[in-house]
C-alpha positions in Angstrom: 16.2 6.7 23.8 16.1 10.5 23.4 14.0 11.2 26.4 11.5 8.4 25.8 10.8 5.7 28.4 11.3 2.4 26.5 11.1 -1.1 27.9 13.2 -3.8 26.1 12.0 -7.4 26.5 14.0 -10.2 24.8 15.0 -13.8 25.4 18.3 -12.9 27.1 16.9 -11.2 30.1 16.5 -13.2 33.3 13.1 -14.2 34.6 13.5 -11.8 37.5 14.4 -8.9 35.3 11.5 -9.7 33.0 9.0 -9.8 36.0 10.4 -6.4 37.2 9.9 -4.9 33.7 6.4 -6.3 33.4 5.5 -4.8 36.8 6.8 -1.4 35.5 4.8 -1.9 32.3 1.6 -2.6 34.4 2.3 0.6 36.4 2.6 2.5 33.1 6.2 3.5 33.7 7.0 3.1 30.0 5.7 4.8 26.9 7.0 2.1 24.5 7.8 -1.5 24.7 10.2 -3.2 22.3 9.9 -7.0 22.3 11.2 -9.8 20.2 8.8 -12.5 18.8 9.6 -15.1 21.5 9.6 -12.6 24.3 6.3 -11.1 23.2 4.6 -14.4 23.5 2.6 -14.5 26.7 2.8 -10.7 27.3 -0.8 -9.5 27.9 -0.9 -5.7 28.4 -4.3 -3.9 28.6 -4.8 -0.9 26.4 -2.1 -1.5 23.8 -2.9 1.1 21.1 -0.3 0.3 18.5 1.8 -2.7 17.4 4.6 -2.0 15.0 6.2 -4.9 13.1 9.6 -4.3 11.6 9.1 -7.4 9.4 6.7 -10.2 8.7 7.7 -13.4 10.4 7.9 -16.5 8.3 5.6 -18.3 10.7 2.4 -16.4 10.1 0.9 -17.5 13.5 3.5 -15.2 15.1 2.2 -12.3 13.1 -1.4 -13.0 14.0 -0.5 -13.4 17.7 1.6 -10.2 17.6 -1.1 -8.1 15.9 -3.7 -9.5 18.3 -2.0 -7.7 21.2 -3.8 -4.5 20.1 -7.5 -3.6 19.9 -8.7 -5.8 22.7 -11.8 -5.5 24.8 -13.5 -3.2 22.3 -10.7 -0.7 22.4 -9.3 0.7 19.1 -6.0 -0.5 17.9 -3.6 -0.2 15.0 -1.0 -2.6 13.7 1.7 -1.2 11.4 3.8 -3.6 9.4 6.9 -2.6 7.5 7.5 -4.9 4.6 9.4 -5.3 1.4 8.1 -6.3 -2.1 9.6 -9.7 -1.5 7.1 -10.2 1.4 4.1 -10.1 -1.0 3.4 -13.8 -0.8 3.1 -13.5 3.0 0.8 -10.6 2.7 -1.5 -12.5 0.3 -1.6 -15.4 2.8 -2.5 -13.1 5.7 -5.2 -11.5 3.5 -6.7 -15.0 2.9 -6.9 -15.3 6.7 -9.1 -12.1 6.8 -6.4 -9.6 7.8 -6.9 -6.3 5.8 -3.9 -4.2 4.8 -4.1 -0.5 3.8 -0.9 0.5 2.0 1.0 3.5 3.4 4.4 4.9 2.8 6.7 7.1 4.9 7.2 10.5 3.2 8.6 13.5 5.0 8.5 11.6 8.3 4.8 10.9 8.1 2.6 8.0 7.0 0.8 8.8 3.8 -1.7 6.8 1.7 -0.1 5.2 -1.3 -1.2 3.1 -4.3 -2.7 -0.4 -3.9 0.0 -3.0 -4.6 -2.5 -4.9 -6.8 -3.2 -1.8 -9.0 -2.0 -3.5 -12.2 -4.2 -6.6 -11.6 -7.2 -4.5 -10.8 -6.7 -2.0 -13.6 -9.5 -1.8 -16.1 -8.5 -1.1 -19.7 -10.1 2.1 -20.8 -11.7 1.9 -24.1 -11.8 5.3 -25.9 -14.9 5.9 -28.0 -14.2 6.1 -31.7 -15.3 9.3 -33.4 -17.7 9.2 -36.3 -14.9 9.5 -38.9 -13.0 6.5 -37.5 -16.2 4.4 -37.3 -16.8 5.1 -41.0 -13.2 4.1 -41.8 -13.5 0.8 -39.9 -16.8 0.0 -41.7 -15.4 0.9 -45.1 -12.2 -1.2 -44.6 -14.2 -4.2 -43.4 -16.2 -4.2 -46.7 -13.0 -4.4 -48.7 -11.2 -7.3 -47.1 -7.5 -7.5 -48.2 -4.5 -9.0 -46.6 -3.4 -7.0 -43.5 -6.7 -5.0 -43.3 -7.0 -5.4 -39.5 -3.5 -4.0 -39.0 -4.3 -1.1 -41.3 -7.5 -0.3 -39.4 -5.6 -0.5 -36.1 -2.8 1.7 -37.4 -5.3 4.3 -38.5 -7.2 4.2 -35.2 -3.8 4.5 -33.3 -2.7 7.4 -35.5 -5.9 9.2 -34.8 -5.6 8.7 -31.1 -2.0 9.9 -31.1 -2.9 13.1 -33.0 -5.8 13.7 -30.6 -3.7 13.1 -27.5 -0.9 15.3 -28.9 -3.4 18.1 -29.5 -4.8 17.8 -26.0 -1.3 17.8 -24.4 -0.3 20.9 -26.5 -3.5 22.7 -25.3 -2.9 21.7 -21.7 0.7 22.9 -21.9 -0.3 26.3 -23.4 -2.9 26.7 -20.7 -0.3 26.0 -18.0 2.2 28.4 -19.5 -0.5 31.1 -19.8 -1.5 30.5 -16.2 2.1 30.9 -15.1 2.5 34.2 -17.0 -0.6 35.6 -15.4 0.5 34.8 -11.9 3.5 37.2 -12.1 
């Protein structure tokens, strides 16, 4: 375990061995404890600061029980759960139970904040303001109603937005290139 003191608790150890390990845990002989779901049931260790789940169990009561091992008696605690996109339904169920998740990702060996997994559902459509020229075009077109007038208005508005965005991107690119030249 690369110099770390780690206790392993699983269903295949004898009751005597389990009791010996638990006594060592109570005496703070170990830095870390690795336990399976079934073995973790009934373990009550004071001062557990972190619980790391390598997966979300299908029986969500196991998850609640496991996470409940940390943050007891007014002490702070953190539960880290590694999950895959296929576990999204389990996460939604746990959120309904009142468990809050803050999404993180491992980058360069550290946990870093990442985007919310519901970012698409929560995204608000941004409505760009039409400039005076486009407002006039829309009003003019609405007076002369002909087949396909809505598509023509939308096409004109989209074309104007494309040109504006292209001009902004060109200006930004020029500014970045100019800034690069000035740094040398």
